TITORLUM-993251 format. One line per field, with one value per atom (N, C-alpha, C): residue in three letters; atom name; x, y, z. Coordinates in nm, 2 decimals. Example, Ala and Ser with C-alpha at 12.3 -4.5 7.8 and 13.67 -1.06 7.14 Angstrom:
BEGIN
rest	ALA  ALA  ALA  SER  SER  SER
atom	N  CA  C  N  CA  C
X	1.32  1.23  1.32  1.28  1.37  1.29
Y	-0.57  -0.45  -0.33  -0.22  -0.11  0.00
Z	0.78  0.78  0.78  0.71  0.71  0.79
This chain:
BEGIN
rest	MET  MET  MET  THR  THR  THR  GLU  GLU  GLU  GLU  GLU  GLU  GLU  GLU  GLU  ALA  ALA  ALA  ARG  ARG  ARG  ALA  ALA  ALA  TRP  TRP  TRP  ALA  ALA  ALA  ALA  ALA  ALA  ALA  ALA  ALA  ARG  ARG  ARG  PHE  PHE  PHE  ASP  ASP  ASP  SER  SER  SER  THR  THR  THR  ALA  ALA  ALA  MET  MET  MET  ASP  ASP  ASP  ARG  ARG  ARG  LEU  LEU  LEU  ASP  ASP  ASP  ARG  ARG  ARG  LEU  LEU  LEU  ALA  ALA  ALA  ALA  ALA  ALA  ILE  ILE  ILE  VAL  VAL  VAL  MET  MET  MET  ALA  ALA  ALA  GLU  GLU  GLU  SER  SER  SER  ASP  ASP  ASP  ARG  ARG  ARG  GLN  GLN  GLN  ASN  ASN  ASN  LEU  LEU  LEU  VAL  VAL  VAL  ALA  ALA  ALA  ARG  ARG  ARG  SER  SER  SER  THR  THR  THR  LEU  LEU  LEU  ASP  ASP  ASP  SER  SER  SER  ILE  ILE  ILE  TRP  TRP  TRP  SER  SER  SER  ARG  ARG  ARG  HIS  HIS  HIS  ILE  ILE  ILE  VAL  VAL  VAL  ASP  ASP  ASP  SER  SER  SER  LEU  LEU  LEU  GLN  GLN  GLN  LEU  LEU  LEU  VAL  VAL  VAL  ALA  ALA  ALA  TRP  TRP  TRP  GLY  GLY  GLY  PRO  PRO  PRO  GLU  GLU  GLU  GLY  GLY  GLY  ARG  ARG  ARG  TRP  TRP  TRP  ILE  ILE  ILE  ASP  ASP  ASP  VAL  VAL  VAL  GLY  GLY  GLY  THR  THR  THR  GLY  GLY  GLY  ALA  ALA  ALA  GLY  GLY  GLY  PHE  PHE  PHE  PRO  PRO  PRO  GLY  GLY  GLY  LEU  LEU  LEU  ALA  ALA  ALA  VAL  VAL  VAL  ALA  ALA  ALA  ALA  ALA  ALA  VAL  VAL  VAL  GLU  GLU  GLU  PRO  PRO  PRO  GLU  GLU  GLU  ARG  ARG  ARG  LYS  LYS  LYS  MET  MET  MET  ILE  ILE  ILE  LEU  LEU  LEU  VAL  VAL  VAL  GLU  GLU  GLU  PRO  PRO  PRO  ARG  ARG  ARG  ARG  ARG  ARG  LEU  LEU  LEU  ARG  ARG  ARG  ALA  ALA  ALA  GLU  GLU  GLU  TYR  TYR  TYR  LEU  LEU  LEU  GLY  GLY  GLY  ALA  ALA  ALA  ALA  ALA  ALA  VAL  VAL  VAL  ALA  ALA  ALA  GLN  GLN  GLN  LEU  LEU  LEU  GLY  GLY  GLY  LEU  LEU  LEU  ASP  ASP  ASP  ASN  ASN  ASN  VAL  VAL  VAL  VAL  VAL  VAL  VAL  VAL  VAL  ALA  ALA  ALA  PRO  PRO  PRO  THR  THR  THR  LYS  LYS  LYS  ILE  ILE  ILE  GLU  GLU  GLU  SER  SER  SER  VAL  VAL  VAL  ARG  ARG  ARG  GLU  GLU  GLU  LYS  LYS  LYS  ALA  ALA  ALA  LYS  LYS  LYS  VAL  VAL  VAL  ILE  ILE  ILE  SER  SER  SER  ALA  ALA  ALA  ARG  ARG  ARG  ALA  ALA  ALA  VAL  VAL  VAL  SER  SER  SER  ARG  ARG  ARG  ILE  ILE  ILE  GLY  GLY  GLY  ALA  ALA  ALA  LEU  LEU  LEU  PHE  PHE  PHE  THR  THR  THR  SER  SER  SER  ALA  ALA  ALA  GLU  GLU  GLU  ARG  ARG  ARG  CYS  CYS  CYS  ALA  ALA  ALA  ASP  ASP  ASP  ASN  ASN  ASN  GLU  GLU  GLU  THR  THR  THR  ILE  ILE  ILE  TRP  TRP  TRP  LEU  LEU  LEU  LEU  LEU  LEU  PRO  PRO  PRO  LYS  LYS  LYS  GLY  GLY  GLY  THR  THR  THR  SER  SER  SER  ALA  ALA  ALA  HIS  HIS  HIS  GLU  GLU  GLU  GLU  GLU  GLU  VAL  VAL  VAL  ALA  ALA  ALA  GLU  GLU  GLU  ALA  ALA  ALA  ARG  ARG  ARG  ARG  ARG  ARG  THR  THR  THR  TRP  TRP  TRP  HIS  HIS  HIS  GLY  GLY  GLY  VAL  VAL  VAL  PHE  PHE  PHE  HIS  HIS  HIS  VAL  VAL  VAL  GLU  GLU  GLU  GLN  GLN  GLN  SER  SER  SER  VAL  VAL  VAL  THR  THR  THR  HIS  HIS  HIS  PRO  PRO  PRO  ASP  ASP  ASP  SER  SER  SER  ALA  ALA  ALA  ILE  ILE  ILE  VAL  VAL  VAL  VAL  VAL  VAL  ALA  ALA  ALA  ARG  ARG  ARG  GLY  GLY  GLY  VAL  VAL  VAL  ARG  ARG  ARG  ARG  ARG  ARG  ARG  ARG  ARG
atom	N  CA  C  N  CA  C  N  CA  C  N  CA  C  N  CA  C  N  CA  C  N  CA  C  N  CA  C  N  CA  C  N  CA  C  N  CA  C  N  CA  C  N  CA  C  N  CA  C  N  CA  C  N  CA  C  N  CA  C  N  CA  C  N  CA  C  N  CA  C  N  CA  C  N  CA  C  N  CA  C  N  CA  C  N  CA  C  N  CA  C  N  CA  C  N  CA  C  N  CA  C  N  CA  C  N  CA  C  N  CA  C  N  CA  C  N  CA  C  N  CA  C  N  CA  C  N  CA  C  N  CA  C  N  CA  C  N  CA  C  N  CA  C  N  CA  C  N  CA  C  N  CA  C  N  CA  C  N  CA  C  N  CA  C  N  CA  C  N  CA  C  N  CA  C  N  CA  C  N  CA  C  N  CA  C  N  CA  C  N  CA  C  N  CA  C  N  CA  C  N  CA  C  N  CA  C  N  CA  C  N  CA  C  N  CA  C  N  CA  C  N  CA  C  N  CA  C  N  CA  C  N  CA  C  N  CA  C  N  CA  C  N  CA  C  N  CA  C  N  CA  C  N  CA  C  N  CA  C  N  CA  C  N  CA  C  N  CA  C  N  CA  C  N  CA  C  N  CA  C  N  CA  C  N  CA  C  N  CA  C  N  CA  C  N  CA  C  N  CA  C  N  CA  C  N  CA  C  N  CA  C  N  CA  C  N  CA  C  N  CA  C  N  CA  C  N  CA  C  N  CA  C  N  CA  C  N  CA  C  N  CA  C  N  CA  C  N  CA  C  N  CA  C  N  CA  C  N  CA  C  N  CA  C  N  CA  C  N  CA  C  N  CA  C  N  CA  C  N  CA  C  N  CA  C  N  CA  C  N  CA  C  N  CA  C  N  CA  C  N  CA  C  N  CA  C  N  CA  C  N  CA  C  N  CA  C  N  CA  C  N  CA  C  N  CA  C  N  CA  C  N  CA  C  N  CA  C  N  CA  C  N  CA  C  N  CA  C  N  CA  C  N  CA  C  N  CA  C  N  CA  C  N  CA  C  N  CA  C  N  CA  C  N  CA  C  N  CA  C  N  CA  C  N  CA  C  N  CA  C  N  CA  C  N  CA  C  N  CA  C  N  CA  C  N  CA  C  N  CA  C  N  CA  C  N  CA  C  N  CA  C  N  CA  C  N  CA  C  N  CA  C  N  CA  C  N  CA  C  N  CA  C  N  CA  C  N  CA  C  N  CA  C  N  CA  C  N  CA  C  N  CA  C  N  CA  C  N  CA  C  N  CA  C  N  CA  C  N  CA  C  N  CA  C  N  CA  C  N  CA  C  N  CA  C  N  CA  C  N  CA  C  N  CA  C  N  CA  C  N  CA  C  N  CA  C  N  CA  C  N  CA  C  N  CA  C  N  CA  C  N  CA  C  N  CA  C  N  CA  C  N  CA  C  N  CA  C  N  CA  C  N  CA  C  N  CA  C  N  CA  C  N  CA  C  N  CA  C  N  CA  C  N  CA  C  N  CA  C  N  CA  C  N  CA  C  N  CA  C  N  CA  C  N  CA  C  N  CA  C  N  CA  C  N  CA  C
X	5.75  5.88  5.91  6.03  6.08  6.14  6.16  6.22  6.36  6.44  6.57  6.56  6.47  6.45  6.41  6.32  6.27  6.39  6.47  6.58  6.68  6.70  6.79  6.73  6.60  6.54  6.56  6.54  6.55  6.70  6.79  6.93  6.99  6.93  6.97  6.92  6.83  6.77  6.80  6.83  6.85  6.98  7.04  7.17  7.17  7.29  7.30  7.23  7.23  7.16  7.01  6.95  6.81  6.78  6.87  6.85  6.85  6.94  6.94  6.81  6.76  6.63  6.52  6.52  6.42  6.43  6.55  6.57  6.52  6.54  6.49  6.34  6.28  6.14  6.08  6.14  6.09  6.09  6.20  6.21  6.10  6.08  5.98  5.84  5.81  5.67  5.66  5.76  5.76  5.74  5.81  5.79  5.66  5.61  5.47  5.36  5.38  5.28  5.25  5.34  5.31  5.21  5.19  5.11  4.97  4.98  4.86  4.87  4.75  4.74  4.77  4.90  4.93  4.91  4.96  4.94  4.90  4.85  4.82  4.94  4.93  5.04  5.10  5.02  5.07  5.16  5.17  5.26  5.39  5.40  5.52  5.65  5.64  5.76  5.80  5.71  5.74  5.72  5.77  5.75  5.82  5.93  6.00  5.92  5.87  5.80  5.66  5.59  5.45  5.42  5.52  5.49  5.59  5.72  5.83  5.84  5.87  5.89  5.76  5.65  5.52  5.49  5.55  5.54  5.65  5.77  5.88  5.86  5.79  5.77  5.70  5.62  5.55  5.64  5.76  5.85  5.87  5.88  5.90  5.80  5.68  5.57  5.54  5.61  5.59  5.68  5.62  5.70  5.75  5.84  5.89  5.78  5.78  5.68  5.62  5.52  5.46  5.38  5.39  5.32  5.23  5.11  5.01  4.98  5.00  4.96  4.84  4.73  4.60  4.59  4.56  4.54  4.67  4.77  4.91  4.92  4.85  4.85  4.99  5.04  5.17  5.29  5.26  5.36  5.38  5.28  5.29  5.18  5.21  5.34  5.42  5.35  5.41  5.54  5.55  5.67  5.79  5.76  5.87  5.92  5.83  5.88  5.96  5.91  5.99  6.12  6.14  6.27  6.37  6.33  6.42  6.43  6.33  6.33  6.32  6.43  6.43  6.42  6.43  6.41  6.27  6.19  6.05  5.96  5.87  5.78  5.67  5.65  5.55  5.45  5.32  5.22  5.15  5.16  5.09  4.96  4.85  4.72  4.66  4.64  4.60  4.51  4.37  4.28  4.27  4.32  4.32  4.43  4.39  4.48  4.60  4.58  4.70  4.80  4.74  4.83  4.90  4.83  4.89  5.01  4.98  5.09  5.21  5.18  5.29  5.37  5.30  5.37  5.46  5.41  5.49  5.61  5.60  5.72  5.81  5.76  5.84  5.92  5.85  5.92  6.04  6.02  6.12  6.24  6.21  6.31  6.39  6.33  6.40  6.47  6.44  6.51  6.46  6.33  6.28  6.22  6.29  6.23  6.15  6.14  6.05  5.91  5.88  5.75  5.66  5.54  5.43  5.33  5.29  5.18  5.05  4.95  4.82  4.72  4.69  4.60  4.46  4.41  4.28  4.24  4.11  4.06  4.11  4.12  4.18  4.09  3.96  3.87  3.90  3.98  4.02  4.15  4.22  4.36  4.34  4.41  4.39  4.51  4.63  4.74  4.72  4.77  4.77  4.89  4.88  4.99  5.01  5.14  5.18  5.15  5.15  5.12  5.03  4.93  4.84  4.84  4.87  4.87  4.77  4.73  4.65  4.65  4.67  4.68  4.58  4.49  4.38  4.30  4.26  4.18  4.04  4.01  3.87  3.88  3.76  3.75  3.79  3.84  3.90  3.81  3.68  3.59  3.57  3.55  3.53  3.66  3.78  3.90  3.91  3.87  3.87  3.78  3.66  3.57  3.63  3.69  3.74  3.86  3.95  4.07  4.08  3.97  3.98  4.03  4.00  4.05  4.20  4.27  4.41  4.48  4.40  4.45  4.42  4.50  4.47  4.48  4.48  4.48  4.62  4.72  4.86  4.89  4.80  4.83  4.83  4.93  4.93  4.88  4.79  4.73  4.79  4.85  4.91  4.84  4.77  4.68  4.70  4.78  4.80  4.67  4.65  4.52  4.55  4.45  4.46  4.39  4.32  4.25  4.13  4.09  3.98  4.02  4.14  4.19  4.11  4.10  4.03  3.88  3.82  3.68  3.66  3.75  3.74  3.76  3.85  3.88  3.75  3.69  3.56  3.45  3.45  3.35  3.37  3.50  3.53  3.51  3.52  3.51  3.36  3.27  3.13  3.11  3.20  3.18  3.30  3.42  3.54  3.60  3.64  3.73  3.87  3.96  4.10  4.17  4.30  4.38  4.42  4.38  4.40  4.48  4.58  4.66  4.67  4.66  4.68  4.81  4.90  5.04  5.05  5.13  5.16  5.25  5.21  5.30  5.42  5.54  5.66  5.65  5.56  5.57  5.49  5.38  5.29  5.20  5.18  5.11  4.96  4.91  4.77  4.75  4.87  4.86  4.89  4.83  4.84  4.85  4.89  4.89  4.81  4.71  4.63  4.70  4.75  4.81  4.71  4.67  4.57  4.62  4.58  4.62  4.50  4.50  4.40  4.26  4.25  4.12  4.03  3.91  3.81  3.68  3.58  3.44  3.38  3.30  3.23  3.12
Y	2.62  2.68  2.62  2.55  2.50  2.61  2.57  2.67  2.71  2.61  2.64  2.74  2.71  2.80  2.94  2.94  3.07  3.16  3.10  3.17  3.21  3.13  3.17  3.28  3.28  3.39  3.52  3.52  3.64  3.69  3.59  3.63  3.68  3.65  3.70  3.85  3.89  4.03  4.13  4.08  4.16  4.13  4.24  4.22  4.15  4.12  4.04  4.10  4.23  4.30  4.27  4.28  4.25  4.11  4.02  3.88  3.85  3.91  3.90  3.94  4.05  4.10  4.00  3.94  3.85  3.72  3.68  3.56  3.59  3.71  3.75  3.76  3.81  3.82  3.68  3.59  3.45  3.39  3.42  3.37  3.43  3.56  3.63  3.57  3.55  3.49  3.35  3.27  3.14  3.14  3.23  3.24  3.29  3.39  3.44  3.35  3.26  3.16  3.06  3.06  2.98  3.05  3.18  3.26  3.29  3.32  3.35  3.30  3.28  3.21  3.31  3.34  3.44  3.40  3.28  3.21  3.07  3.00  2.86  2.78  2.70  2.63  2.54  2.49  2.40  2.47  2.61  2.68  2.73  2.70  2.75  2.68  2.56  2.49  2.54  2.62  2.68  2.83  2.89  3.03  3.12  3.07  3.15  3.15  3.04  3.04  3.09  3.05  3.08  3.22  3.28  3.41  3.52  3.48  3.59  3.62  3.52  3.55  3.59  3.53  3.57  3.72  3.77  3.92  4.00  3.95  4.03  4.04  3.95  3.97  4.09  4.15  4.27  4.39  4.39  4.50  4.54  4.45  4.48  4.57  4.57  4.66  4.78  4.80  4.91  5.03  5.14  5.26  5.32  5.42  5.48  5.56  5.57  5.65  5.57  5.64  5.57  5.45  5.35  5.22  5.19  5.16  5.12  4.98  4.90  4.76  4.74  4.69  4.67  4.53  4.53  4.40  4.32  4.38  4.32  4.18  4.17  4.04  4.00  3.89  3.84  3.93  4.02  4.10  4.09  4.02  4.00  4.06  4.14  4.16  4.28  4.36  4.49  4.49  4.41  4.41  4.34  4.24  4.18  4.28  4.36  4.46  4.57  4.61  4.71  4.67  4.54  4.48  4.49  4.49  4.50  4.64  4.73  4.86  4.96  4.97  5.04  5.19  5.24  5.39  5.42  5.33  5.35  5.37  5.47  5.48  5.37  5.29  5.18  5.20  5.20  5.20  5.06  5.00  4.87  4.89  4.86  4.88  4.75  4.74  4.62  4.65  4.62  4.66  4.57  4.44  4.35  4.38  4.40  4.46  4.37  4.24  4.15  4.15  4.15  4.15  4.29  4.39  4.53  4.54  4.49  4.49  4.40  4.29  4.20  4.27  4.34  4.41  4.52  4.60  4.70  4.64  4.53  4.47  4.42  4.36  4.31  4.42  4.53  4.65  4.70  4.70  4.74  4.64  4.51  4.41  4.41  4.45  4.46  4.59  4.69  4.82  4.90  4.89  4.95  5.08  5.19  5.32  5.38  5.31  5.35  5.30  5.23  5.16  5.22  5.25  5.29  5.19  5.14  5.05  5.13  5.12  5.19  5.09  5.09  4.99  5.02  5.02  5.07  5.01  5.04  4.99  5.09  5.04  5.12  5.24  5.23  5.35  5.47  5.45  5.56  5.62  5.56  5.61  5.72  5.83  5.95  5.97  5.91  5.94  5.88  5.95  5.90  5.81  5.72  5.62  5.61  5.58  5.55  5.40  5.32  5.18  5.14  5.06  4.99  4.85  4.77  4.62  4.56  4.44  4.37  4.22  4.14  3.99  3.92  3.86  3.78  3.86  3.98  4.07  4.07  4.10  4.10  4.09  4.08  4.08  4.22  4.23  4.35  4.47  4.45  4.57  4.62  4.53  4.58  4.65  4.60  4.67  4.81  4.83  4.96  5.05  5.00  5.09  5.13  5.04  5.06  5.16  5.15  5.22  5.33  5.37  5.47  5.60  5.64  5.78  5.78  5.67  5.66  5.66  5.66  5.64  5.77  5.78  5.88  5.81  5.88  5.82  5.75  5.79  5.73  5.61  5.59  5.48  5.34  5.26  5.12  5.03  4.95  4.85  4.71  4.65  4.52  4.42  4.33  4.24  4.09  4.02  3.88  3.81  3.72  3.64  3.49  3.41  3.27  3.26  3.15  3.12  3.21  3.29  3.38  3.51  3.53  3.66  3.72  3.64  3.69  3.72  3.63  3.65  3.78  3.80  3.92  4.05  4.04  4.16  4.19  4.08  4.10  4.16  4.11  4.17  4.31  4.35  4.49  4.58  4.54  4.62  4.67  4.61  4.65  4.79  4.81  4.93  5.03  4.98  5.05  5.06  5.18  5.19  5.17  5.14  5.12  5.03  5.03  4.93  4.82  4.70  4.58  4.48  4.43  4.31  4.20  4.08  3.97  3.90  3.91  3.86  3.72  3.63  3.50  3.52  3.46  3.45  3.36  3.40  3.32  3.20  3.20  3.10  2.98  2.99  2.88  2.90  2.80  2.81  2.85  2.83  2.87  3.01  3.07  3.21  3.32  3.43  3.54  3.67  3.78  3.91  4.01  4.07  4.17  4.30  4.36  4.49  4.59  4.69  4.79  4.93  5.01  5.16  5.24  5.37  5.45  5.41  5.36  5.31  5.42  5.42  5.52  5.47  5.52  5.47  5.50  5.42  5.44  5.54
Z	4.92  4.96  5.10  5.10  5.23  5.32  5.45  5.54  5.49  5.44  5.39  5.27  5.18  5.06  5.10  5.20  5.25  5.31  5.39  5.45  5.34  5.24  5.13  5.05  5.03  4.96  5.03  5.16  5.24  5.24  5.26  5.27  5.14  5.03  4.90  4.88  4.96  4.94  5.05  5.17  5.29  5.36  5.42  5.48  5.61  5.67  5.78  5.91  5.91  6.03  6.02  5.90  5.88  5.91  5.87  5.89  6.04  6.11  6.26  6.32  6.28  6.33  6.30  6.18  6.15  6.23  6.26  6.35  6.49  6.53  6.67  6.66  6.56  6.54  6.55  6.48  6.48  6.62  6.69  6.83  6.92  6.90  6.98  6.95  6.83  6.79  6.86  6.84  6.90  7.05  7.12  7.27  7.30  7.24  7.27  7.24  7.14  7.10  7.22  7.32  7.44  7.53  7.51  7.59  7.53  7.39  7.32  7.18  7.12  6.99  6.88  6.85  6.75  6.61  6.58  6.45  6.48  6.37  6.39  6.43  6.54  6.59  6.48  6.39  6.28  6.19  6.19  6.10  6.17  6.30  6.37  6.31  6.27  6.22  6.08  6.02  5.88  5.89  6.00  6.02  5.92  5.86  5.76  5.63  5.59  5.46  5.48  5.58  5.59  5.64  5.71  5.77  5.74  5.75  5.73  5.58  5.50  5.36  5.29  5.34  5.29  5.31  5.42  5.45  5.36  5.36  5.30  5.15  5.08  4.94  4.90  5.00  4.97  4.95  5.01  5.00  4.85  4.76  4.62  4.56  4.61  4.56  4.64  4.75  4.84  4.81  4.76  4.74  4.87  4.87  4.99  5.05  5.18  5.25  5.36  5.44  5.55  5.51  5.59  5.56  5.68  5.66  5.76  5.74  5.84  5.84  5.93  5.87  5.94  6.00  6.13  6.19  6.20  6.25  6.24  6.32  6.43  6.50  6.55  6.49  6.54  6.49  6.39  6.34  6.19  6.12  5.98  5.90  5.80  5.75  5.81  5.88  5.92  5.99  6.10  6.18  6.10  6.02  5.94  5.84  5.78  5.68  5.75  5.87  5.94  5.98  6.01  6.05  5.94  5.81  5.70  5.64  5.68  5.63  5.75  5.83  5.96  5.94  5.81  5.79  5.76  5.73  5.69  5.81  5.81  5.92  5.90  6.00  6.00  6.11  6.08  6.18  6.19  6.30  6.32  6.39  6.32  6.37  6.43  6.56  6.62  6.73  6.72  6.82  6.94  6.93  7.04  7.14  7.26  7.36  7.38  7.40  7.43  7.31  7.19  7.08  7.06  7.09  7.08  7.18  7.30  7.41  7.36  7.31  7.25  7.15  7.05  6.95  7.00  7.10  7.16  7.22  7.29  7.35  7.24  7.13  7.03  6.96  6.94  6.88  6.96  7.10  7.19  7.18  7.18  7.18  7.05  6.94  6.81  6.79  6.88  6.87  6.75  6.71  6.59  6.63  6.62  6.65  6.54  6.43  6.31  6.32  6.43  6.44  6.55  6.51  6.61  6.62  6.74  6.75  6.78  6.70  6.73  6.78  6.91  6.97  6.95  6.83  6.79  6.66  6.62  6.49  6.39  6.26  6.16  6.13  6.16  6.14  6.23  6.33  6.42  6.38  6.28  6.24  6.14  6.15  6.07  5.97  5.99  5.91  5.77  5.67  5.53  5.51  5.42  5.40  5.25  5.22  5.08  5.05  5.16  5.15  5.26  5.23  5.32  5.30  5.40  5.39  5.49  5.46  5.56  5.51  5.61  5.59  5.67  5.60  5.67  5.77  5.72  5.81  5.77  5.64  5.59  5.44  5.38  5.23  5.18  5.06  5.01  5.01  4.97  4.97  5.11  5.21  5.35  5.40  5.36  5.40  5.34  5.21  5.15  5.23  5.27  5.34  5.48  5.55  5.68  5.68  5.58  5.58  5.48  5.41  5.30  5.35  5.47  5.52  5.53  5.53  5.54  5.40  5.29  5.16  5.07  4.97  4.86  4.73  4.62  4.49  4.46  4.53  4.51  4.60  4.70  4.79  4.72  4.76  4.71  4.82  4.78  4.87  4.84  4.94  4.93  5.02  4.96  5.03  5.00  5.08  5.06  5.07  4.98  4.98  4.94  4.96  4.91  4.78  4.77  4.64  4.61  4.71  4.69  4.62  4.58  4.54  4.42  4.31  4.20  4.23  4.31  4.35  4.42  4.52  4.60  4.52  4.42  4.33  4.25  4.20  4.12  4.21  4.33  4.42  4.46  4.48  4.52  4.40  4.28  4.16  4.15  4.21  4.20  4.27  4.37  4.45  4.44  4.40  4.40  4.26  4.21  4.10  4.14  4.05  4.08  3.98  3.99  3.91  4.00  3.96  4.04  3.97  4.03  3.98  4.08  4.04  4.13  4.09  4.19  4.17  4.24  4.18  4.24  4.36  4.47  4.59  4.56  4.62  4.60  4.70  4.80  4.90  4.88  4.80  4.78  4.65  4.57  4.45  4.46  4.58  4.61  4.67  4.69  4.75  4.65  4.67  4.58  4.66  4.59  4.64  4.55  4.61  4.54  4.55  4.44  4.44  4.38  4.45  4.40  4.42  4.33  4.34  4.27  4.30  4.25  4.30  4.42  4.47  4.51  4.46  4.50  4.48  4.55  4.54  4.40  4.36  4.23  4.26
């Protein structure tokens, strides 16, 4: 997916106000990347396809309700999703101090009063969520272990992955029950999204 295709994909699904927020988010990430290594510098020229649309495609699988994003880092996927769904409560969990401070400043600049930044590890978060997402944080089984207190049987887990998706699902099934689907990402043929529900320990 090219940058032009990525912007067109987003514009076809979200209104002009959301697109403006996303443009501002992209600018914020680019500016902060001069101060700290938020994303790989090689991906900054493809921020819409590699990061923004890669995040926004999760919206289609996320039911209404509180969303917890684990290890938000630069703001993906949680801050991008919050930018297009300003009525949804979003909790961005980021234990690294500088990144948590950056996220707080970005939330303020974007005027998103639906977002809370939790500068801690997910193990310390107590709220239950309808959706839990995590991008490039840990393997699926380890994530379930870390975040299980935030989930119930109805929680949807949305986990962007690369070529390891099917391998990680098979690995997680040894310890966890649940319904798992691997969906093709719209951004790259080697990328996938693991969608899981009904997750519980065996």
